[in-house]
Phi, psi and omega in degrees: 000128180258147179274141176271145177296145181289128178232130178245144173283155182298326180292321177293321178296318177296321179296320178295321181293336180274348181280135173262315178250140180230149171274181185300316182295316179295318180295318178297318178296318180298320179277352181061044175229169177281164177294330176295319177294323177300314180294327177295319177297322178294313181299324180280356181077021183267351186225120178287146179214167178232151179241128177229110182052052178063020176243137179277140177227149183227141174269135181301322180296324177293321179294318177298317180296320178298318179297318179296324182283346181261011181300134179243149174085172181245213182270194181290135180247003176095339179225155176249000000 
């Protein structure tokens, strides 16, 4: 089974950019991972979260920071 590249419609992308707080499904979609992978990141302590009445919530700025901190590799080296 091959994975299809993630494609968002521009209206969905704009809606995500306007969100400050996200639930698990929205956060997973924003990170382009499954909700199971999202929970694995939480369990490993790699992703900050908030709990409100037994519901997980995520700040978009925290998700962006996590993505920036997981950057791998350096710049261009002239060869591939």
